C-alpha positions as a Markdown table, in Angstrom:
| # | Residue | x | y | z |
|---|---|---|---|---|
| 1 | Unk | -0.2 | -0.1 | 0.0 |
| 2 | Unk | 1.1 | 3.6 | -0.7 |
| 3 | Unk | 0.6 | 6.2 | 2.0 |
| 4 | Unk | 0.2 | 9.8 | 1.0 |
| 5 | Unk | 2.1 | 12.1 | 3.2 |
| 6 | Unk | 0.6 | 15.7 | 3.5 |
| 7 | Unk | 2.7 | 18.1 | 1.3 |
| 8 | Unk | 5.2 | 20.2 | 3.3 |
| 9 | Unk | 3.7 | 23.4 | 4.2 |
| 10 | Unk | 5.7 | 26.5 | 3.1 |
| 11 | Unk | 6.9 | 29.0 | 6.0 |
| 12 | Unk | 4.5 | 31.7 | 6.6 |
| 13 | Unk | 5.7 | 34.7 | 4.8 |
| 14 | Unk | 5.4 | 38.0 | 7.3 |
| 15 | Unk | 3.1 | 40.6 | 5.9 |
| 16 | Unk | 4.6 | 43.8 | 5.1 |
| 17 | Unk | 5.0 | 46.5 | 7.6 |
| 18 | Unk | 2.2 | 48.9 | 8.0 |
| 19 | Unk | 4.3 | 51.9 | 7.6 |
| 20 | Unk | 7.9 | 52.9 | 6.6 |
| 21 | Unk | 10.3 | 52.3 | 9.1 |
| 22 | Unk | 8.1 | 49.9 | 11.2 |
| 23 | Unk | 8.0 | 52.3 | 14.3 |
| 24 | Unk | 11.7 | 51.6 | 14.8 |
| 25 | Unk | 14.5 | 53.8 | 13.5 |
| 26 | Unk | 12.9 | 56.5 | 11.8 |
| 27 | Unk | 9.6 | 56.0 | 13.5 |
| 28 | Unk | 6.2 | 55.4 | 11.6 |
| 29 | Unk | 5.9 | 57.2 | 8.2 |
| 30 | Unk | 2.9 | 57.0 | 6.2 |
| 31 | Unk | 1.9 | 58.2 | 2.8 |
| 32 | Unk | 0.5 | 61.3 | 4.2 |
| 33 | Unk | 3.6 | 61.7 | 6.1 |
| 34 | Unk | 5.9 | 61.4 | 3.1 |
| 35 | Unk | 3.5 | 63.9 | 1.1 |
| 36 | Unk | 4.3 | 66.1 | 4.4 |
| 37 | Unk | 7.9 | 65.5 | 4.3 |
| 38 | Unk | 8.3 | 66.3 | 0.6 |
| 39 | Unk | 6.0 | 69.5 | 0.9 |
| 40 | Unk | 8.2 | 70.6 | 3.7 |
| 41 | Unk | 11.3 | 70.1 | 1.9 |
| 42 | Unk | 9.9 | 72.1 | -1.1 |
| 43 | Unk | 8.9 | 75.1 | 1.4 |
| 44 | Unk | 12.0 | 75.1 | 3.0 |
| 45 | Unk | 13.9 | 75.2 | -0.6 |
| 46 | Unk | 11.6 | 77.9 | -1.9 |
| 47 | Unk | 11.9 | 80.1 | 1.4 |
| 48 | Unk | 14.4 | 82.9 | 1.1 |
| 49 | Unk | 17.3 | 82.8 | 3.2 |
| 50 | Unk | 17.7 | 79.1 | 2.9 |
| 51 | Unk | 21.0 | 77.4 | 3.0 |
| 52 | Unk | 22.4 | 77.7 | -0.6 |
| 53 | Unk | 24.7 | 74.9 | -0.1 |
| 54 | Unk | 21.8 | 72.4 | -0.1 |
| 55 | Unk | 19.1 | 74.4 | -1.7 |
| 56 | Unk | 21.1 | 75.1 | -4.9 |
| 57 | Unk | 21.2 | 71.0 | -5.4 |
| 58 | Unk | 17.4 | 71.5 | -6.0 |
| 59 | Unk | 17.1 | 72.4 | -9.5 |
| 60 | Unk | 13.8 | 73.4 | -11.0 |
| 61 | Unk | 13.6 | 69.8 | -12.7 |
| 62 | Unk | 14.1 | 68.2 | -9.1 |
| 63 | Unk | 11.3 | 70.6 | -7.8 |
| 64 | Unk | 9.0 | 69.4 | -10.6 |
| 65 | Unk | 9.5 | 65.6 | -9.6 |
| 66 | Unk | 9.1 | 66.5 | -6.0 |
| 67 | Unk | 5.9 | 68.3 | -6.7 |
| 68 | Unk | 4.7 | 65.6 | -8.7 |
| 69 | Unk | 5.7 | 63.0 | -6.2 |
| 70 | Unk | 4.2 | 65.1 | -3.4 |
| 71 | Unk | 0.7 | 65.1 | -5.3 |
| 72 | Unk | 0.8 | 61.3 | -5.8 |
| 73 | Unk | 1.4 | 60.7 | -2.2 |
| 74 | Unk | -1.2 | 62.9 | -1.1 |
| 75 | Unk | -3.5 | 61.0 | -3.5 |
| 76 | Unk | -2.5 | 57.6 | -2.0 |
| 77 | Unk | -3.2 | 59.0 | 1.3 |
| 78 | Unk | -6.6 | 59.9 | 0.4 |
| 79 | Unk | -6.2 | 63.4 | 0.4 |
| 80 | Unk | -8.2 | 64.9 | -2.7 |
| 81 | Unk | -8.5 | 68.4 | -1.8 |
| 82 | Unk | -5.5 | 70.0 | -3.7 |
| 83 | Unk | -6.2 | 67.5 | -6.7 |
| 84 | Unk | -10.0 | 68.3 | -6.6 |
| 85 | Unk | -9.2 | 72.0 | -6.9 |
| 86 | Unk | -7.0 | 71.4 | -10.0 |
| 87 | Unk | -9.7 | 69.2 | -11.4 |
| 88 | Unk | -12.3 | 71.6 | -11.0 |
| 89 | Unk | -10.0 | 74.5 | -12.6 |
| 90 | Unk | -9.2 | 72.3 | -15.5 |
| 91 | Unk | -12.8 | 71.0 | -15.9 |
| 92 | Unk | -14.1 | 73.5 | -18.4 |
| 93 | Unk | -11.3 | 72.9 | -21.1 |
| 94 | Unk | -11.3 | 69.3 | -20.5 |
| 95 | Unk | -14.9 | 69.0 | -21.1 |
| 96 | Unk | -14.2 | 69.9 | -24.7 |
| 97 | Unk | -10.7 | 69.0 | -25.2 |
| 98 | Unk | -10.6 | 65.8 | -23.1 |
| 99 | Unk | -8.2 | 65.4 | -19.9 |
| 100 | Unk | -5.5 | 63.7 | -22.3 |
| 101 | Unk | -5.1 | 67.0 | -24.2 |
| 102 | Unk | -4.9 | 69.0 | -20.8 |
| 103 | Unk | -2.1 | 66.2 | -19.8 |
| 104 | Unk | -0.3 | 66.7 | -23.1 |
| 105 | Unk | -0.5 | 70.6 | -22.4 |
| 106 | Unk | 0.7 | 70.4 | -19.1 |
| 107 | Unk | 3.6 | 68.3 | -20.2 |
| 108 | Unk | 4.7 | 70.5 | -23.1 |
| 109 | Unk | 4.7 | 73.4 | -20.9 |
| 110 | Unk | 6.9 | 71.5 | -18.4 |
| 111 | Unk | 9.3 | 70.5 | -20.9 |
| 112 | Unk | 9.3 | 73.5 | -23.1 |
| 113 | Unk | 9.4 | 76.3 | -20.9 |
| 114 | Unk | 12.1 | 77.4 | -18.4 |
| 115 | Unk | 10.7 | 77.4 | -14.8 |
| 116 | Unk | 11.9 | 78.8 | -11.6 |
| 117 | Unk | 11.8 | 76.4 | -8.7 |
| 118 | Unk | 8.2 | 77.7 | -7.3 |
| 119 | Unk | 6.4 | 77.4 | -10.7 |
| 120 | Unk | 8.2 | 74.1 | -11.5 |
| 121 | Unk | 6.6 | 72.6 | -8.2 |
| 122 | Unk | 3.2 | 73.9 | -9.3 |
| 123 | Unk | 3.5 | 72.5 | -12.8 |
| 124 | Unk | 4.5 | 68.9 | -11.4 |
| 125 | Unk | 1.8 | 68.8 | -8.8 |
| 126 | Unk | -0.7 | 69.9 | -11.7 |
| 127 | Unk | 0.8 | 67.3 | -13.9 |
| 128 | Unk | 0.2 | 64.5 | -11.6 |
| 129 | Unk | -3.6 | 65.2 | -11.1 |
| 130 | Unk | -4.1 | 65.8 | -15.0 |
| 131 | Unk | -2.4 | 62.5 | -15.7 |
| 132 | Unk | -4.3 | 60.7 | -13.0 |
| 133 | Unk | -7.5 | 62.3 | -14.5 |
| 134 | Unk | -6.6 | 61.3 | -18.1 |
| 135 | Unk | -6.0 | 57.8 | -17.2 |
| 136 | Unk | -4.7 | 55.3 | -19.6 |
| 137 | Unk | -0.8 | 55.3 | -19.7 |
| 138 | Unk | -0.8 | 59.1 | -18.6 |
| 139 | Unk | -1.4 | 57.5 | -15.3 |
| 140 | Unk | 1.5 | 55.1 | -14.9 |
| 141 | Unk | 3.8 | 57.3 | -12.9 |
| 142 | Unk | 1.1 | 57.9 | -10.2 |
| 143 | Unk | 0.0 | 54.5 | -10.3 |
| 144 | Unk | 3.6 | 53.4 | -9.8 |
| 145 | Unk | 4.1 | 55.6 | -6.9 |
| 146 | Unk | 0.7 | 54.5 | -5.3 |
| 147 | Unk | 1.2 | 50.7 | -5.9 |
| 148 | Unk | 4.7 | 51.2 | -4.3 |
| 149 | Unk | 3.1 | 52.7 | -1.4 |
| 150 | Unk | 0.5 | 50.0 | -1.1 |
| 151 | Unk | 3.2 | 47.2 | -1.4 |
| 152 | Unk | 4.9 | 48.7 | 1.7 |
| 153 | Unk | 2.0 | 49.4 | 3.6 |
| 154 | Unk | 2.0 | 53.3 | 3.1 |
| 155 | Unk | -1.5 | 53.7 | 1.4 |
| 156 | Unk | -4.8 | 51.7 | 1.5 |
């Protein structure tokens, strides 16, 4: 007679931490916390009298990306206020042009114009919101940030 043994069970995999740092080292950091950190850095870099040794490293291009990331983390945290404001401002043109056209226009504005740091942040923040509204492949950068945040437990 043949006996069938129960298959060996794979060891249990621990679930990912619910926050970055797991409460040790840096302490708990959530998606809202990351959005706040990025926003604080943006404000401190833009503030007059900042330390030029560090603030000069934040070029307008870096500030544009930081604005984009801040917007994506605000959305991941469920804070829709700033994004809702941008969507309501862009709703009239988007009704006839489409959200994709608005996304192309903000991208052209971001790439073809020179920006100071403050305007670059606003353009990056606006781009993230319009990309999400346009959907499709426009949404992949914000989606990638959101999914990464979900994988490590930063967003719901």
